[in-house]
N, CA, C and O of each residue as an XYZ file, in Angstrom:
484
protein
N     108.473    153.097     -8.370
C     108.625    152.736     -9.875
C     109.400    153.547    -10.315
O     109.290    154.733    -10.005
N     110.481    153.052    -11.238
C     111.034    154.014    -12.409
C     110.116    154.675    -12.937
O     108.979    154.203    -12.925
N     110.380    155.971    -13.553
C     109.351    156.326    -14.919
C     109.411    155.312    -15.221
O     108.577    154.510    -14.802
N     110.907    154.738    -16.483
C     110.954    154.084    -17.272
C     110.373    153.034    -17.285
O     109.829    152.765    -18.356
N     110.222    151.929    -16.048
C     109.407    150.647    -15.740
C     108.169    150.839    -15.713
O     107.462    149.945    -16.178
N     107.536    152.046    -15.169
C     106.241    152.299    -15.197
C     105.185    152.540    -16.709
O     104.103    152.130    -17.131
N     106.476    153.620    -17.221
C     105.929    153.859    -18.721
C     106.023    152.342    -19.522
O     105.251    152.003    -20.419
N     106.950    151.659    -19.083
C     106.896    150.416    -20.346
C     105.415    149.465    -19.848
O     104.686    148.946    -20.693
N     105.120    149.351    -18.143
C     103.584    148.723    -17.767
C     102.978    149.362    -18.072
O     101.910    148.892    -17.678
N     102.742    150.312    -18.600
C     101.854    151.487    -18.812
C     101.270    151.034    -20.191
O     100.048    150.921    -20.286
N     102.123    150.752    -21.329
C     102.478    150.557    -22.854
C     102.227    148.817    -22.809
O     101.617    148.222    -23.697
N     102.697    148.294    -21.858
C     102.278    147.022    -22.401
C     100.854    146.554    -21.606
O     100.299    145.492    -21.890
N     100.446    147.281    -20.797
C      98.894    147.804    -20.689
C      98.472    147.966    -21.876
O      97.710    147.070    -22.237
N      98.653    148.688    -22.551
C      97.796    149.869    -23.778
C      97.575    148.856    -24.766
O      96.674    148.861    -25.604
N      98.627    147.824    -24.579
C      98.725    146.933    -26.060
C      97.577    146.065    -26.008
O      96.654    145.940    -26.813
N      97.812    145.472    -24.882
C      96.883    144.070    -24.375
C      95.548    144.560    -24.313
O      94.770    143.757    -24.827
N      94.946    145.683    -23.829
C      94.011    146.508    -23.902
C      93.322    146.794    -25.589
O      92.217    146.625    -26.102
N      94.309    147.177    -25.934
C      94.341    147.111    -27.699
C      93.825    145.879    -28.293
O      92.713    145.856    -28.821
N      94.563    144.886    -28.230
C      94.024    143.617    -28.764
C      92.741    143.107    -27.993
O      92.379    142.001    -28.395
N      91.972    143.642    -26.989
C      90.983    143.473    -26.291
C      89.898    143.972    -26.781
O      88.814    143.417    -26.960
N      90.212    145.016    -26.990
C      89.183    145.340    -28.101
C      88.894    145.356    -29.113
O      87.866    145.770    -29.650
N      89.893    144.843    -29.552
C      89.954    144.265    -31.232
C      88.876    142.974    -30.824
O      87.789    142.699    -31.333
N      89.357    142.537    -30.099
C      88.655    141.144    -29.807
C      87.262    141.159    -29.805
O      86.688    140.143    -30.195
N      86.417    142.410    -29.328
C      85.330    142.692    -29.199
C      84.414    142.662    -31.069
O      83.242    142.418    -31.355
N      85.611    143.025    -31.961
C      84.467    143.090    -33.031
C      85.256    141.813    -34.028
O      84.784    141.315    -35.050
N      86.505    141.502    -33.409
C      87.039    140.091    -34.423
C      86.527    139.269    -33.805
O      86.789    139.235    -32.603
N      85.395    138.067    -34.497
C      85.340    136.754    -33.622
C      86.458    135.584    -33.458
O      86.204    134.523    -32.888
N      88.111    135.994    -34.194
C      88.673    134.826    -34.172
C      89.689    135.519    -33.325
O      90.616    134.721    -33.187
N      90.002    136.851    -32.568
C      90.417    137.284    -31.544
C      89.898    137.133    -29.997
O      88.745    137.503    -29.776
N      90.627    136.645    -28.983
C      89.671    136.321    -27.705
C      89.984    137.880    -27.460
O      90.943    138.516    -27.898
N      88.529    138.504    -26.342
C      88.704    139.581    -25.692
C      89.312    139.182    -24.460
O      90.543    139.162    -24.475
N      88.491    138.719    -22.938
C      88.827    138.336    -21.911
C      90.139    138.343    -21.536
O      90.635    139.054    -20.662
N      90.800    137.366    -22.360
C      92.324    136.843    -22.046
C      93.273    138.575    -22.130
O      94.169    138.995    -21.398
N      92.715    139.108    -23.114
C      93.614    140.292    -23.301
C      93.150    141.274    -22.569
O      93.737    142.352    -22.666
N      92.326    141.197    -21.920
C      91.894    142.269    -20.489
C      92.231    141.761    -19.794
O      92.469    142.647    -18.972
N      92.597    140.580    -19.205
C      92.842    139.562    -18.373
C      94.932    140.104    -18.016
O      95.517    140.290    -16.949
N      95.261    140.153    -18.966
C      96.546    140.409    -19.387
C      96.362    142.357    -19.389
O      97.338    142.861    -18.835
N      95.969    142.758    -19.582
C      96.015    144.329    -19.265
C      95.700    144.729    -18.165
O      96.211    145.803    -17.847
N      94.723    144.039    -17.111
C      94.586    144.165    -15.823
C      95.963    144.002    -15.021
O      96.444    144.845    -14.263
N      96.423    142.933    -15.292
C      97.713    142.298    -14.789
C      98.676    143.644    -15.211
O      99.078    144.251    -14.219
N      98.945    143.994    -16.025
C     100.265    144.835    -16.465
C      99.417    146.067    -15.959
O     100.178    146.505    -15.096
N      98.575    146.704    -15.956
C      97.693    147.802    -15.175
C      97.821    147.774    -13.767
O      97.874    148.803    -13.093
N      97.874    146.587    -13.283
C      98.149    146.149    -11.639
C      99.834    146.633    -10.999
O     100.209    146.725     -9.830
N     100.513    146.850    -12.158
C     102.388    146.866    -12.034
C     102.151    148.771    -12.123
O     102.609    149.456    -11.208
N     101.563    149.295    -13.060
C     102.211    150.524    -13.634
C     100.842    151.083    -13.832
O     100.910    151.943    -14.710
N      99.759    150.964    -13.428
C      98.416    152.027    -14.071
C      97.829    151.436    -13.239
O      97.316    150.417    -13.703
N      97.647    151.585    -12.197
C      96.400    151.144    -11.306
C      94.689    151.962    -11.762
O      93.695    151.244    -11.873
N      94.632    153.006    -11.907
C      93.712    153.728    -12.464
C      92.900    152.876    -13.494
O      91.776    152.375    -13.545
N      93.786    152.937    -14.129
C      93.235    151.261    -15.505
C      92.588    149.920    -15.091
O      91.603    149.285    -15.468
N      93.584    149.748    -14.129
C      93.566    148.643    -13.697
C      91.724    148.261    -12.543
O      91.155    147.171    -12.475
N      91.339    149.414    -11.937
C      90.139    149.761    -11.175
C      89.360    149.825    -12.182
O      88.286    149.234    -12.073
N      89.609    150.433    -13.244
C      88.444    150.532    -14.433
C      87.945    149.036    -15.021
O      86.797    148.613    -15.152
N      88.971    148.524    -15.263
C      88.985    147.368    -15.946
C      87.934    146.285    -14.786
O      86.765    145.990    -15.036
N      88.406    146.007    -14.013
C      87.736    145.586    -12.494
C      86.299    145.939    -12.745
O      85.382    145.142    -12.944
N      86.238    147.195    -12.709
C      84.408    147.953    -12.392
C      84.193    147.689    -13.704
O      83.080    148.189    -13.867
N      84.567    147.175    -14.883
C      83.804    147.452    -16.297
C      82.494    146.695    -15.899
O      82.639    145.717    -15.166
N      80.900    147.124    -16.402
C      80.056    146.435    -16.184
C      79.847    145.140    -16.722
O      79.021    144.343    -16.275
N      80.990    144.827    -18.185
C      80.054    143.652    -18.712
C      81.571    143.107    -18.565
O      81.130    141.961    -18.484
N      82.989    142.912    -18.457
C      83.808    142.489    -18.678
C      84.811    142.743    -16.998
O      85.710    141.956    -16.699
N      84.492    143.752    -16.237
C      85.196    143.405    -14.854
C      84.598    141.966    -13.837
O      84.681    141.319    -12.793
N      84.212    142.085    -14.646
C      82.531    140.269    -13.695
C      83.994    139.261    -13.647
O      84.672    138.941    -12.670
N      84.224    138.801    -15.611
C      85.163    137.651    -15.317
C      87.009    138.204    -14.738
O      87.981    137.526    -14.403
N      86.874    139.183    -14.812
C      88.850    139.440    -14.571
C      88.511    139.209    -12.973
O      89.240    138.497    -12.282
N      87.468    139.801    -12.501
C      87.088    139.614    -10.836
C      87.321    137.560    -10.885
O      88.354    137.009    -10.504
N      86.273    136.926    -11.355
C      86.344    135.611    -10.921
C      87.861    135.038    -11.385
O      88.335    134.006    -10.912
N      88.399    135.698    -12.176
C      89.520    134.586    -12.473
C      90.649    134.970    -11.748
O      91.623    134.218    -11.745
N      90.676    136.275    -10.988
C      91.738    136.790     -9.691
C      91.154    135.899     -8.611
O      91.895    135.693     -7.650
N      90.517    135.601     -8.606
C      89.587    134.733     -7.130
C      90.367    133.700     -7.256
O      91.424    133.628     -6.629
N      89.949    132.752     -8.089
C      90.167    131.140     -8.103
C      90.332    130.917     -9.808
O      90.066    129.730     -9.999
N      90.653    131.557    -11.080
C      90.696    131.019    -12.113
C      89.548    130.491    -12.358
O      89.534    129.321    -12.741
N      88.356    131.186    -12.205
C      87.417    130.060    -12.546
C      86.976    130.914    -14.135
O      87.441    131.980    -14.537
N      85.810    129.917    -14.903
C      86.071    130.678    -16.167
C      84.879    129.908    -16.169
O      84.718    128.746    -15.795
N      83.617    131.161    -16.902
C      82.303    130.683    -17.194
C      82.318    129.618    -17.903
O      83.090    129.576    -18.861
N      81.382    128.390    -17.574
C      81.244    127.364    -18.654
C      80.587    128.020    -19.970
O      81.534    127.753    -20.709
N      80.025    128.426    -20.492
C      79.735    128.989    -21.835
C      81.099    129.626    -22.367
O      81.434    129.488    -23.544
N      81.810    130.277    -21.508
C      83.450    130.654    -22.159
C      84.043    129.535    -22.799
O      84.570    129.435    -23.907
N      83.838    128.631    -21.801
C      84.536    127.390    -22.281
C      84.174    126.866    -23.381
O      84.977    126.709    -24.301
N      83.141    126.579    -23.446
C      82.500    126.289    -25.319
C      82.348    126.893    -26.120
O      81.982    126.374    -27.174
N      82.633    128.871    -26.002
C      82.925    129.425    -26.610
C      84.037    129.259    -27.676
O      84.082    129.297    -28.905
N      84.960    129.048    -26.610
C      86.910    129.241    -26.989
C      87.105    127.628    -27.263
O      88.238    127.337    -27.648
N      86.223    126.587    -27.133
C      87.013    125.329    -27.598
C      85.657    125.296    -28.760
O      86.016    124.575    -29.691
N      84.730    125.645    -28.920
C      84.542    125.741    -30.048
C      84.998    126.575    -31.622
O      84.908    126.338    -32.826
N      85.550    127.725    -30.678
C      86.867    128.287    -31.776
C      87.676    128.104    -31.999
O      88.372    128.768    -32.766
N      88.093    126.731    -31.216
C      89.665    125.922    -31.715
C      89.224    124.788    -32.511
O      90.029    124.382    -33.349
N      88.307    124.305    -32.430
C      87.473    123.404    -33.243
C      87.777    123.596    -34.479
O      88.489    122.990    -35.280
N      86.616    125.285    -34.562
C      86.838    125.773    -35.928
C      88.195    126.071    -36.776
O      88.461    125.700    -37.919
N      88.990    126.869    -35.858
C      89.922    126.998    -36.463
C      91.283    125.384    -37.036
O      92.049    125.298    -37.996
N      91.005    124.493    -35.972
C      91.567    123.412    -36.516
C      91.681    123.001    -37.476
O      92.698    122.673    -38.087
N      89.950    122.938    -37.916
C      89.344    122.574    -38.957
C      89.880    123.100    -40.547
O      90.407    122.521    -41.497
N      89.331    124.872    -40.207
C      89.921    125.737    -40.923
C      91.793    125.147    -41.316
O      92.282    124.721    -42.363
N      92.109    125.271    -40.605
C      93.606    125.043    -41.100
C      94.228    123.905    -41.576
O      95.426    123.636    -41.655
N      92.820    123.005    -42.012
C      93.451    122.140    -42.573
C      93.133    122.338    -44.276
O      93.574    121.396    -44.934
N      92.509    123.303    -45.003
C      92.266    123.689    -46.238
C      93.464    124.708    -46.320
O      93.670    125.257    -47.402
N      94.398    125.038    -45.057
C      95.646    125.900    -45.750
C      96.524    125.082    -46.280
O      96.618    123.858    -46.188
N      97.541    126.317    -47.179
C      98.661    125.500    -47.613
C      99.551    125.350    -46.175
O     100.677    125.694    -46.534
N      99.621    125.034    -44.819
C     100.190    124.911    -43.980
C     101.399    123.690    -44.229
O     101.237    122.552    -44.672
N     102.319    124.181    -43.899
C     102.968    122.065    -43.725
C     102.225    121.436    -42.576
O     101.607    121.702    -41.545
N     102.584    120.581    -43.239
C     101.974    119.276    -42.162
C     102.214    119.445    -40.876
O     101.211    119.546    -40.170
N     103.565    119.525    -40.200
C     103.869    119.784    -38.917
C     102.625    121.062    -37.810
O     102.362    121.090    -36.608
N     102.162    121.943    -39.014
C     101.676    122.909    -38.232
C     100.498    122.544    -38.063
O      99.948    122.689    -36.972
N      99.527    121.678    -39.740
C      98.010    121.118    -39.406
C      98.170    119.906    -38.406
O      97.205    119.141    -38.404
N      99.154    119.608    -37.603
C      99.365    118.386    -36.608
C      99.593    119.219    -35.083
O      99.198    119.208    -33.917
N     100.319    119.773    -35.804
C     101.041    120.497    -33.898
C     100.179    121.897    -33.736
O     100.504    122.690    -32.852
N      99.538    122.057    -34.246
C      98.473    123.526    -33.674
C      97.475    122.669    -32.923
O      97.342    122.593    -31.702
N      96.812    122.049    -33.848
C      95.282    121.535    -33.146
C      95.936    120.602    -31.797
O      95.450    120.854    -30.694
N      96.970    119.593    -31.877
C      97.207    119.253    -30.548
C      97.954    120.133    -29.661
O      98.221    119.360    -28.741
N      98.559    121.478    -29.291
C      98.579    122.662    -28.786
C      97.178    123.008    -28.113
O      97.271    122.981    -26.886
N      95.685    123.382    -28.658
C      94.993    123.687    -28.908
C      94.152    122.388    -28.062
O      93.285    122.673    -27.235
N      94.425    121.302    -28.294
C      93.721    120.513    -27.640
C      93.810    120.268    -26.342
O      93.001    119.870    -25.503
N      95.865    120.830    -26.291
C      95.631    120.776    -24.743
C      95.340    121.877    -24.128
O      94.928    121.790    -22.972
N      95.456    122.931    -24.636
C      94.796    124.166    -23.906
C      93.258    123.573    -23.394
O      92.797    123.446    -22.259
N      92.621    123.241    -24.887
C      91.078    123.215    -24.267
C      90.993    122.158    -22.942
O      90.089    122.476    -22.169
N      91.725    121.026    -22.559
C      91.850    120.101    -21.662
C      91.977    121.016    -20.625
O      91.064    121.299    -19.849
N      93.336    121.583    -20.597
C      93.362    122.613    -19.383
C      91.973    123.752    -19.050
O      91.915    124.157    -17.889
N      91.240    124.091    -19.716
C      90.824    125.122    -20.088
C      89.323    124.574    -19.394
O      88.727    125.211    -18.526
N      88.970    123.589    -19.823
C      87.814    122.090    -19.560
C      87.565    121.861    -18.038
O      86.436    121.668    -17.586
N      88.923    121.904    -17.127
C      89.790    121.706    -15.795
C      89.197    122.586    -14.721
O      88.658    122.206    -13.682
N      89.401    123.941    -15.178
C      88.965    125.494    -15.022
C      88.118    125.015    -14.291
O      87.282    124.187    -14.655
N      88.265    125.630    -12.804
C      86.392    125.756    -11.862
C      85.620    126.639    -12.648
O      85.931    127.524    -13.445
N      84.756    126.285    -12.322
C      83.475    127.760    -12.686
C      83.103    128.153    -11.538
O      83.106    127.622    -10.427
N      82.661    129.509    -12.072
C      81.909    130.233    -10.502
C      80.429    130.235    -10.336
O      79.923    130.704     -9.317
């Protein structure tokens, strides 16, 4: 791999990792999806980071389950769908345009349906 490509994959992995770390402390930001993306980017340019994420005592199991079959634990499904519902309700009380107040919850509903259909470990 060319050095510039490797550097770009590493930067992308770090950006996803930083967003995942923010998700640990900010309830409105998901953690695991960003760590999945960080592991994916790491697999292309930073194998040591990918390995560290796969072996992480708390989040490694979720990354491995996702890679092995796209599995999402039921508890995570409920949490994600609950946050999407809360976000949709909160959006109604903002000055956002009507198409946003309708469109965003529709997209979230489609994501919730897709998520609920994912296999469970």
